[in-house]
py3Dmol code that shows the C-alpha trace and the ligand (Angstrom):
import py3Dmol

protein = """\
ATOM      1  CA  MET A   1      65.130  58.246 217.769  1.00  0.00           C
ATOM      2  CA  ALA A   2      63.979  55.753 215.100  1.00  0.00           C
ATOM      3  CA  MET A   3      66.192  53.167 216.838  1.00  0.00           C
ATOM      4  CA  VAL A   4      64.302  53.613 220.159  1.00  0.00           C
ATOM      5  CA  LYS A   5      60.856  53.850 218.574  1.00  0.00           C
ATOM      6  CA  ARG A   6      61.474  50.501 216.896  1.00  0.00           C
ATOM      7  CA  ALA A   7      62.708  49.119 220.228  1.00  0.00           C
ATOM      8  CA  GLN A   8      59.501  50.316 221.881  1.00  0.00           C
ATOM      9  CA  GLN A   9      57.393  48.600 219.182  1.00  0.00           C
ATOM     10  CA  GLY A  10      59.546  45.439 219.244  1.00  0.00           C
ATOM     11  CA  GLY A  11      59.808  45.051 223.035  1.00  0.00           C
ATOM     12  CA  TYR A  12      63.585  45.318 223.428  1.00  0.00           C
ATOM     13  CA  ALA A  13      66.125  47.951 224.529  1.00  0.00           C
ATOM     14  CA  VAL A  14      69.018  49.600 222.589  1.00  0.00           C
ATOM     15  CA  GLY A  15      72.308  49.835 224.464  1.00  0.00           C
ATOM     16  CA  GLY A  16      74.021  53.133 225.235  1.00  0.00           C
ATOM     17  CA  PHE A  17      77.742  52.618 225.845  1.00  0.00           C
ATOM     18  CA  ASN A  18      80.535  55.106 226.528  1.00  0.00           C
ATOM     19  CA  MET A  19      83.591  55.553 224.278  1.00  0.00           C
ATOM     20  CA  HIS A  20      86.904  56.528 225.991  1.00  0.00           C
ATOM     21  CA  ASN A  21      89.564  56.404 223.287  1.00  0.00           C
ATOM     22  CA  PRO A  22      89.950  55.070 219.744  1.00  0.00           C
ATOM     23  CA  GLU A  23      90.209  51.401 220.826  1.00  0.00           C
ATOM     24  CA  THR A  24      87.060  51.473 222.979  1.00  0.00           C
ATOM     25  CA  THR A  25      85.195  53.329 220.276  1.00  0.00           C
ATOM     26  CA  GLN A  26      86.243  50.638 217.767  1.00  0.00           C
ATOM     27  CA  ALA A  27      85.206  47.926 220.197  1.00  0.00           C
ATOM     28  CA  LEU A  28      81.694  49.356 220.461  1.00  0.00           C
ATOM     29  CA  ILE A  29      81.310  49.724 216.744  1.00  0.00           C
ATOM     30  CA  ARG A  30      82.686  46.290 215.993  1.00  0.00           C
ATOM     31  CA  GLY A  31      80.502  44.786 218.747  1.00  0.00           C
ATOM     32  CA  ALA A  32      77.446  46.360 217.082  1.00  0.00           C
ATOM     33  CA  GLU A  33      78.625  44.990 213.681  1.00  0.00           C
ATOM     34  CA  LYS A  34      79.128  41.581 215.123  1.00  0.00           C
ATOM     35  CA  ALA A  35      75.662  41.614 216.741  1.00  0.00           C
ATOM     36  CA  ASN A  36      73.987  43.352 213.824  1.00  0.00           C
ATOM     37  CA  SER A  37      72.592  45.817 216.347  1.00  0.00           C
ATOM     38  CA  PRO A  38      71.783  49.535 216.567  1.00  0.00           C
ATOM     39  CA  ILE A  39      73.874  51.410 219.170  1.00  0.00           C
ATOM     40  CA  PHE A  40      74.141  54.686 221.113  1.00  0.00           C
ATOM     41  CA  LEU A  41      77.806  55.651 221.066  1.00  0.00           C
ATOM     42  CA  GLN A  42      78.000  57.843 224.151  1.00  0.00           C
ATOM     43  CA  VAL A  43      80.357  60.668 225.048  1.00  0.00           C
ATOM     44  CA  GLY A  44      80.203  60.436 228.781  1.00  0.00           C
ATOM     45  CA  ARG A  45      80.862  62.626 231.761  1.00  0.00           C
ATOM     46  CA  ALA A  46      84.371  61.267 232.449  1.00  0.00           C
ATOM     47  CA  ILE A  47      85.850  62.055 228.994  1.00  0.00           C
ATOM     48  CA  VAL A  48      84.785  65.697 228.812  1.00  0.00           C
ATOM     49  CA  PRO A  49      87.334  67.002 231.375  1.00  0.00           C
ATOM     50  CA  HIS A  50      89.934  64.564 229.979  1.00  0.00           C
ATOM     51  CA  LEU A  51      89.740  65.217 226.232  1.00  0.00           C
ATOM     52  CA  GLY A  52      87.093  67.845 225.692  1.00  0.00           C
ATOM     53  CA  LEU A  53      83.713  67.403 224.055  1.00  0.00           C
ATOM     54  CA  GLU A  54      84.893  68.409 220.623  1.00  0.00           C
ATOM     55  CA  GLU A  55      87.823  65.934 220.477  1.00  0.00           C
ATOM     56  CA  ALA A  56      85.633  63.162 221.842  1.00  0.00           C
ATOM     57  CA  PHE A  57      82.982  63.834 219.193  1.00  0.00           C
ATOM     58  CA  ARG A  58      85.519  63.964 216.322  1.00  0.00           C
ATOM     59  CA  MET A  59      87.118  60.673 217.417  1.00  0.00           C
ATOM     60  CA  THR A  60      83.693  58.979 217.525  1.00  0.00           C
ATOM     61  CA  ARG A  61      82.631  60.422 214.197  1.00  0.00           C
ATOM     62  CA  HIS A  62      85.928  59.400 212.605  1.00  0.00           C
ATOM     63  CA  GLU A  63      85.560  55.766 213.716  1.00  0.00           C
ATOM     64  CA  LEU A  64      81.886  55.609 212.842  1.00  0.00           C
ATOM     65  CA  ASP A  65      82.473  56.933 209.301  1.00  0.00           C
ATOM     66  CA  LYS A  66      84.484  53.763 208.594  1.00  0.00           C
ATOM     67  CA  SER A  67      81.398  51.571 209.409  1.00  0.00           C
ATOM     68  CA  ASN A  68      77.860  50.996 208.206  1.00  0.00           C
ATOM     69  CA  VAL A  69      76.575  50.348 211.716  1.00  0.00           C
ATOM     70  CA  GLU A  70      73.256  52.056 212.718  1.00  0.00           C
ATOM     71  CA  ALA A  71      74.411  54.426 215.444  1.00  0.00           C
ATOM     72  CA  ALA A  72      73.639  57.692 217.157  1.00  0.00           C
ATOM     73  CA  ILE A  73      76.437  59.734 218.660  1.00  0.00           C
ATOM     74  CA  HIS A  74      74.918  60.720 222.016  1.00  0.00           C
ATOM     75  CA  LEU A  75      75.951  63.137 224.693  1.00  0.00           C
ATOM     76  CA  ASP A  76      75.486  61.467 228.089  1.00  0.00           C
ATOM     77  CA  HIS A  77      74.809  63.610 231.177  1.00  0.00           C
ATOM     78  CA  GLY A  78      75.353  66.972 229.409  1.00  0.00           C
ATOM     79  CA  THR A  79      75.419  70.214 231.262  1.00  0.00           C
ATOM     80  CA  TYR A  80      73.449  73.158 229.985  1.00  0.00           C
ATOM     81  CA  ASP A  81      76.458  74.621 228.123  1.00  0.00           C
ATOM     82  CA  GLU A  82      77.653  71.241 226.810  1.00  0.00           C
ATOM     83  CA  VAL A  83      74.302  70.534 225.227  1.00  0.00           C
ATOM     84  CA  PHE A  84      74.483  73.615 223.031  1.00  0.00           C
ATOM     85  CA  LEU A  85      78.071  72.885 222.037  1.00  0.00           C
ATOM     86  CA  ALA A  86      76.992  69.284 221.210  1.00  0.00           C
ATOM     87  CA  LEU A  87      74.235  70.601 218.898  1.00  0.00           C
ATOM     88  CA  LYS A  88      76.765  72.822 217.135  1.00  0.00           C
ATOM     89  CA  LEU A  89      79.183  69.916 216.718  1.00  0.00           C
ATOM     90  CA  GLY A  90      76.553  67.658 215.197  1.00  0.00           C
ATOM     91  CA  PHE A  91      75.679  65.115 217.867  1.00  0.00           C
ATOM     92  CA  ASP A  92      72.713  62.917 216.809  1.00  0.00           C
ATOM     93  CA  SER A  93      71.141  62.753 220.226  1.00  0.00           C
ATOM     94  CA  ILE A  94      71.696  64.491 223.631  1.00  0.00           C
ATOM     95  CA  MET A  95      70.955  64.032 227.249  1.00  0.00           C
ATOM     96  CA  PHE A  96      70.512  67.066 229.457  1.00  0.00           C
ATOM     97  CA  ASP A  97      70.941  66.189 233.090  1.00  0.00           C
ATOM     98  CA  GLY A  98      69.081  68.697 235.207  1.00  0.00           C
ATOM     99  CA  SER A  99      68.500  66.268 238.042  1.00  0.00           C
ATOM    100  CA  HIS A 100      70.528  68.429 240.499  1.00  0.00           C
ATOM    101  CA  LEU A 101      68.083  71.309 239.877  1.00  0.00           C
ATOM    102  CA  SER A 102      64.740  71.967 241.581  1.00  0.00           C
ATOM    103  CA  PHE A 103      61.805  70.376 239.723  1.00  0.00           C
ATOM    104  CA  GLU A 104      60.710  73.803 238.410  1.00  0.00           C
ATOM    105  CA  ASP A 105      64.197  74.742 237.192  1.00  0.00           C
ATOM    106  CA  ASN A 106      64.670  71.297 235.611  1.00  0.00           C
ATOM    107  CA  VAL A 107      61.407  71.757 233.708  1.00  0.00           C
ATOM    108  CA  GLU A 108      62.348  75.248 232.615  1.00  0.00           C
ATOM    109  CA  ALA A 109      65.860  74.350 231.401  1.00  0.00           C
ATOM    110  CA  THR A 110      64.806  71.123 229.758  1.00  0.00           C
ATOM    111  CA  ARG A 111      61.886  72.775 227.945  1.00  0.00           C
ATOM    112  CA  HIS A 112      64.218  75.354 226.437  1.00  0.00           C
ATOM    113  CA  ILE A 113      66.755  72.769 225.380  1.00  0.00           C
ATOM    114  CA  VAL A 114      64.070  70.578 223.823  1.00  0.00           C
ATOM    115  CA  ALA A 115      62.854  73.528 221.745  1.00  0.00           C
ATOM    116  CA  VAL A 116      66.383  74.278 220.452  1.00  0.00           C
ATOM    117  CA  ALA A 117      67.445  70.657 219.967  1.00  0.00           C
ATOM    118  CA  HIS A 118      64.210  69.848 218.011  1.00  0.00           C
ATOM    119  CA  SER A 119      64.928  72.715 215.706  1.00  0.00           C
ATOM    120  CA  PHE A 120      68.155  70.889 214.869  1.00  0.00           C
ATOM    121  CA  GLY A 121      66.209  67.594 214.534  1.00  0.00           C
ATOM    122  CA  VAL A 122      67.940  66.195 217.612  1.00  0.00           C
ATOM    123  CA  PRO A 123      66.064  64.177 220.226  1.00  0.00           C
ATOM    124  CA  VAL A 124      66.530  64.898 223.934  1.00  0.00           C
ATOM    125  CA  GLU A 125      66.848  62.579 226.931  1.00  0.00           C
ATOM    126  CA  ALA A 126      66.313  64.133 230.314  1.00  0.00           C
ATOM    127  CA  GLU A 127      66.570  62.751 233.838  1.00  0.00           C
ATOM    128  CA  LEU A 128      64.151  62.987 236.681  1.00  0.00           C
ATOM    129  CA  GLY A 129      64.860  61.634 240.173  1.00  0.00           C
ATOM    130  CA  LYS A 130      68.499  61.089 241.062  1.00  0.00           C
ATOM    131  CA  ILE A 131      70.675  58.153 240.075  1.00  0.00           C
ATOM    132  CA  PRO A 132      73.164  57.685 242.950  1.00  0.00           C
ATOM    133  CA  ASP A 133      76.809  56.671 242.423  1.00  0.00           C
ATOM    134  CA  ALA A 134      77.797  53.212 243.693  1.00  0.00           C
ATOM    135  CA  GLY A 135      79.031  53.419 247.282  1.00  0.00           C
ATOM    136  CA  THR A 136      76.736  56.208 248.381  1.00  0.00           C
ATOM    137  CA  ASP A 137      74.346  55.638 251.299  1.00  0.00           C
ATOM    138  CA  VAL A 138      70.938  56.012 249.900  1.00  0.00           C
ATOM    139  CA  ASP A 139      67.352  56.429 251.158  1.00  0.00           C
ATOM    140  CA  TRP A 140      65.633  55.334 247.940  1.00  0.00           C
ATOM    141  CA  THR A 141      62.437  57.323 248.656  1.00  0.00           C
ATOM    142  CA  ASP A 142      64.473  60.474 248.026  1.00  0.00           C
ATOM    143  CA  TYR A 143      66.002  59.108 244.800  1.00  0.00           C
ATOM    144  CA  TYR A 144      63.180  57.308 242.982  1.00  0.00           C
ATOM    145  CA  THR A 145      61.502  59.173 240.127  1.00  0.00           C
ATOM    146  CA  LYS A 146      58.033  60.190 241.256  1.00  0.00           C
ATOM    147  CA  VAL A 147      55.258  59.115 238.934  1.00  0.00           C
ATOM    148  CA  ASP A 148      53.219  62.364 239.144  1.00  0.00           C
ATOM    149  CA  GLU A 149      56.365  64.498 238.578  1.00  0.00           C
ATOM    150  CA  ALA A 150      57.288  62.397 235.543  1.00  0.00           C
ATOM    151  CA  GLU A 151      53.817  62.902 234.017  1.00  0.00           C
ATOM    152  CA  GLU A 152      54.054  66.727 234.529  1.00  0.00           C
ATOM    153  CA  PHE A 153      57.669  66.867 233.415  1.00  0.00           C
ATOM    154  CA  VAL A 154      57.150  65.097 230.088  1.00  0.00           C
ATOM    155  CA  ALA A 155      53.969  67.049 229.359  1.00  0.00           C
ATOM    156  CA  LYS A 156      55.631  70.406 230.007  1.00  0.00           C
ATOM    157  CA  THR A 157      59.033  69.784 228.348  1.00  0.00           C
ATOM    158  CA  GLY A 158      58.195  67.583 225.322  1.00  0.00           C
ATOM    159  CA  VAL A 159      61.240  65.498 226.051  1.00  0.00           C
ATOM    160  CA  ASP A 160      61.747  62.380 223.860  1.00  0.00           C
ATOM    161  CA  LEU A 161      63.291  59.965 226.387  1.00  0.00           C
ATOM    162  CA  LEU A 162      63.286  59.966 230.162  1.00  0.00           C
ATOM    163  CA  ALA A 163      65.927  58.448 232.384  1.00  0.00           C
ATOM    164  CA  VAL A 164      64.383  57.224 235.572  1.00  0.00           C
ATOM    165  CA  SER A 165      65.757  56.357 238.955  1.00  0.00           C
ATOM    166  CA  ALA A 166      64.300  52.944 239.909  1.00  0.00           C
ATOM    167  CA  GLY A 167      66.880  51.290 242.172  1.00  0.00           C
ATOM    168  CA  VAL A 168      70.119  51.184 240.265  1.00  0.00           C
ATOM    169  CA  PHE A 169      73.421  53.024 240.840  1.00  0.00           C
ATOM    170  CA  HIS A 170      75.972  54.342 238.485  1.00  0.00           C
ATOM    171  CA  GLY A 171      78.770  51.780 238.609  1.00  0.00           C
ATOM    172  CA  ILE A 172      78.375  48.429 240.387  1.00  0.00           C
ATOM    173  CA  PRO A 173      77.261  48.570 244.005  1.00  0.00           C
ATOM    174  CA  PRO A 174      79.357  46.438 246.323  1.00  0.00           C
ATOM    175  CA  THR A 175      76.476  44.306 247.489  1.00  0.00           C
ATOM    176  CA  ARG A 176      73.842  42.623 245.494  1.00  0.00           C
ATOM    177  CA  PRO A 177      71.667  45.331 243.861  1.00  0.00           C
ATOM    178  CA  LEU A 178      68.118  45.946 245.076  1.00  0.00           C
ATOM    179  CA  PRO A 179      65.423  44.516 242.907  1.00  0.00           C
ATOM    180  CA  LEU A 180      64.369  47.156 240.432  1.00  0.00           C
ATOM    181  CA  ALA A 181      61.162  49.098 241.132  1.00  0.00           C
ATOM    182  CA  ILE A 182      59.398  47.502 238.148  1.00  0.00           C
ATOM    183  CA  ASP A 183      55.881  48.748 239.150  1.00  0.00           C
ATOM    184  CA  ARG A 184      57.149  52.258 239.301  1.00  0.00           C
ATOM    185  CA  ILE A 185      58.765  52.002 235.877  1.00  0.00           C
ATOM    186  CA  ARG A 186      55.481  50.677 234.454  1.00  0.00           C
ATOM    187  CA  ALA A 187      53.454  53.425 236.141  1.00  0.00           C
ATOM    188  CA  ILE A 188      55.809  56.117 234.675  1.00  0.00           C
ATOM    189  CA  ARG A 189      55.524  54.479 231.219  1.00  0.00           C
ATOM    190  CA  ASP A 190      51.729  54.532 231.482  1.00  0.00           C
ATOM    191  CA  VAL A 191      51.480  58.234 232.368  1.00  0.00           C
ATOM    192  CA  THR A 192      54.159  59.491 229.971  1.00  0.00           C
ATOM    193  CA  GLY A 193      53.885  57.163 226.964  1.00  0.00           C
ATOM    194  CA  ILE A 194      57.543  57.825 226.000  1.00  0.00           C
ATOM    195  CA  PRO A 195      60.398  55.292 225.982  1.00  0.00           C
ATOM    196  CA  LEU A 196      62.233  55.214 229.327  1.00  0.00           C
ATOM    197  CA  VAL A 197      65.987  54.855 229.966  1.00  0.00           C
ATOM    198  CA  LEU A 198      67.769  52.989 232.690  1.00  0.00           C
ATOM    199  CA  HIS A 199      71.328  54.081 233.559  1.00  0.00           C
ATOM    200  CA  GLY A 200      73.740  51.893 235.432  1.00  0.00           C
ATOM    201  CA  ALA A 201      72.605  48.595 233.925  1.00  0.00           C
ATOM    202  CA  SER A 202      75.933  46.886 234.671  1.00  0.00           C
ATOM    203  CA  GLY A 203      75.549  44.237 237.360  1.00  0.00           C
ATOM    204  CA  VAL A 204      71.726  44.218 237.248  1.00  0.00           C
ATOM    205  CA  PRO A 205      70.533  40.584 236.949  1.00  0.00           C
ATOM    206  CA  LEU A 206      69.267  39.689 233.534  1.00  0.00           C
ATOM    207  CA  GLU A 207      65.789  38.732 234.700  1.00  0.00           C
ATOM    208  CA  ASP A 208      65.438  42.222 236.234  1.00  0.00           C
ATOM    209  CA  LEU A 209      66.543  43.853 232.946  1.00  0.00           C
ATOM    210  CA  ARG A 210      64.012  41.803 231.039  1.00  0.00           C
ATOM    211  CA  ALA A 211      61.268  42.871 233.487  1.00  0.00           C
ATOM    212  CA  ALA A 212      62.336  46.499 233.129  1.00  0.00           C
ATOM    213  CA  ILE A 213      62.200  46.212 229.317  1.00  0.00           C
ATOM    214  CA  GLY A 214      58.693  44.797 229.610  1.00  0.00           C
ATOM    215  CA  ALA A 215      57.702  47.678 231.821  1.00  0.00           C
ATOM    216  CA  GLY A 216      58.890  50.417 229.440  1.00  0.00           C
ATOM    217  CA  ILE A 217      62.662  50.649 229.438  1.00  0.00           C
ATOM    218  CA  HIS A 218      63.954  50.849 225.789  1.00  0.00           C
ATOM    219  CA  LYS A 219      67.434  52.310 226.254  1.00  0.00           C
ATOM    220  CA  LEU A 220      69.901  50.710 228.676  1.00  0.00           C
ATOM    221  CA  ASN A 221      73.140  52.471 229.614  1.00  0.00           C
ATOM    222  CA  ALA A 222      76.053  50.365 230.783  1.00  0.00           C
ATOM    223  CA  ASP A 223      79.671  51.181 231.134  1.00  0.00           C
ATOM    224  CA  THR A 224      81.287  49.286 233.994  1.00  0.00           C
ATOM    225  CA  ASP A 225      80.987  45.768 232.600  1.00  0.00           C
ATOM    226  CA  LEU A 226      82.544  46.846 229.274  1.00  0.00           C
ATOM    227  CA  ARG A 227      85.361  48.658 231.014  1.00  0.00           C
ATOM    228  CA  HIS A 228      86.115  45.549 233.011  1.00  0.00           C
ATOM    229  CA  ALA A 229      86.272  43.501 229.814  1.00  0.00           C
ATOM    230  CA  PHE A 230      88.824  45.919 228.304  1.00  0.00           C
ATOM    231  CA  ARG A 231      90.762  46.026 231.484  1.00  0.00           C
ATOM    232  CA  ARG A 232      90.985  42.238 231.668  1.00  0.00           C
ATOM    233  CA  GLY A 233      92.563  42.138 228.231  1.00  0.00           C
ATOM    234  CA  VAL A 234      95.159  44.724 229.150  1.00  0.00           C
ATOM    235  CA  GLU A 235      95.965  43.111 232.500  1.00  0.00           C
ATOM    236  CA  GLN A 236      96.218  39.580 231.037  1.00  0.00           C
ATOM    237  CA  THR A 237      98.604  40.815 228.396  1.00  0.00           C
ATOM    238  CA  TRP A 238     100.876  42.601 230.788  1.00  0.00           C
ATOM    239  CA  ALA A 239     100.745  39.665 233.275  1.00  0.00           C
ATOM    240  CA  LEU A 240     102.720  37.790 230.608  1.00  0.00           C
ATOM    241  CA  GLY A 241     105.586  40.310 230.941  1.00  0.00           C
ATOM    242  CA  ASP A 242     106.450  43.593 229.232  1.00  0.00           C
ATOM    243  CA  ARG A 243     104.567  44.015 225.957  1.00  0.00           C
ATOM    244  CA  GLN A 244     103.942  46.897 223.538  1.00  0.00           C
ATOM    245  CA  PHE A 245     100.998  49.157 224.349  1.00  0.00           C
ATOM    246  CA  GLU A 246      99.441  48.114 221.078  1.00  0.00           C
ATOM    247  CA  VAL A 247      99.442  44.405 222.052  1.00  0.00           C
ATOM    248  CA  ALA A 248      97.673  45.177 225.333  1.00  0.00           C
ATOM    249  CA  MET A 249      95.180  47.593 223.702  1.00  0.00           C
ATOM    250  CA  ALA A 250      94.401  45.090 220.957  1.00  0.00           C
ATOM    251  CA  GLU A 251      93.551  42.423 223.535  1.00  0.00           C
ATOM    252  CA  GLY A 252      91.433  44.860 225.544  1.00  0.00           C
ATOM    253  CA  ARG A 253      89.534  45.768 222.418  1.00  0.00           C
ATOM    254  CA  ARG A 254      89.047  42.119 221.488  1.00  0.00           C
ATOM    255  CA  LEU A 255      87.414  41.303 224.823  1.00  0.00           C
ATOM    256  CA  MET A 256      85.339  44.480 224.758  1.00  0.00           C
ATOM    257  CA  ILE A 257      83.995  43.593 221.316  1.00  0.00           C
ATOM    258  CA  ASP A 258      82.687  40.352 222.617  1.00  0.00           C
ATOM    259  CA  ALA A 259      81.351  41.911 225.825  1.00  0.00           C
ATOM    260  CA  THR A 260      79.515  44.532 223.764  1.00  0.00           C
ATOM    261  CA  ALA A 261      77.880  41.945 221.496  1.00  0.00           C
ATOM    262  CA  GLU A 262      76.885  39.936 224.534  1.00  0.00           C
ATOM    263  CA  LYS A 263      75.136  42.946 226.083  1.00  0.00           C
ATOM    264  CA  MET A 264      73.229  43.463 222.804  1.00  0.00           C
ATOM    265  CA  THR A 265      72.040  39.850 222.934  1.00  0.00           C
ATOM    266  CA  GLU A 266      70.865  40.396 226.571  1.00  0.00           C
ATOM    267  CA  TYR A 267      69.063  43.653 225.688  1.00  0.00           C
ATOM    268  CA  GLY A 268      67.323  42.100 222.702  1.00  0.00           C
ATOM    269  CA  CYS A 269      68.747  44.607 220.209  1.00  0.00           C
ATOM    270  CA  ALA A 270      71.098  42.065 218.540  1.00  0.00           C
ATOM    271  CA  GLY A 271      69.807  41.435 214.958  1.00  0.00           C
ATOM    272  CA  MET A 272      67.686  44.607 215.086  1.00  0.00           C
ATOM    273  CA  ALA A 273      69.853  46.967 212.994  1.00  0.00           C
ATOM    274  CA  SER A 274      67.795  48.403 210.175  1.00  0.00           C
ATOM    275  CA  ALA A 275      68.916  47.897 206.603  1.00  0.00           C
ATOM    276  CA  PRO A 276      70.685  51.020 205.294  1.00  0.00           C
ATOM    277  CA  GLU A 277      67.834  51.719 202.846  1.00  0.00           C
ATOM    278  CA  ALA A 278      65.285  51.634 205.685  1.00  0.00           C
ATOM    279  CA  ALA A 279      67.368  53.981 207.817  1.00  0.00           C
ATOM    280  CA  ALA A 280      67.579  56.486 204.960  1.00  0.00           C
ATOM    281  CA  ILE A 281      63.820  56.928 204.779  1.00  0.00           C
ATOM    282  CA  SER A 282      63.000  56.791 208.520  1.00  0.00           C
TER     283      SER A 282
END
"""
ligand_1 = """\
1
ZN
Zn 73.991 57.898 233.691
"""
view = py3Dmol.view(width=600, height=400)
view.addModel(protein, "pdb")
view.setStyle({"model": 0}, {"cartoon": {"style": "trace"}})
view.addModel(ligand_1, "xyz")
view.setStyle({"model": 1}, {"stick": {}})
view.zoomTo()
view.show()
């Protein structure tokens, strides 16, 4: 949470990026080292059915232990059960996604999770409003986070970070994305006072991201752009003919390191890693 508090004070956003295997985890960590940036290393919703939460956590922890980077291992879009398993495993930060629930049930579940997580010293991100997947047909008025609900939700749950729906999709929409609802983000910031999170930041124009940061977004989640960087490395290697897996993975990792560091420059978190001594006392 110290990473995001500093971002709020400093007027920038910290990136939240998903790990998928050892090479992508290494790419994120080395990208953060290269940019001298804090980072949320996220265990996302695709890897849980593939590897399991425990294995994904151990892999991330193992790679992170080899580095001095300032990082939080974060559960992204956790279910009710996954959140408690994540607390037991030792995650640094969790997101509970109750956005499919009714407002009242989301408040109730999130409030309980916040109480338990805080007793472990773990901050909680929650989501209000729905963030649609790219390709779905959307009437945004049903999806946007409502300002009055955000105020009530944060007051009742004590959540540390709130993911808002403000015009972006998960993944990259096929057409040019809508302009972000910057006024709505600012209004939510003003009534809640907590740092806000924007998911699906891949493909959003940089000037929109900057405006969102100015309006209260201090954690930006992006996955698609980094996956595309890794994929490019793999495809370019195999386009040359048959090569060892390791050669293709190494090239994917190399391009993803650069793409990660580039995101950090865009988000303003490059150069913002705290010195190890400062991290120890915060
Ligand atoms: Zn998300």
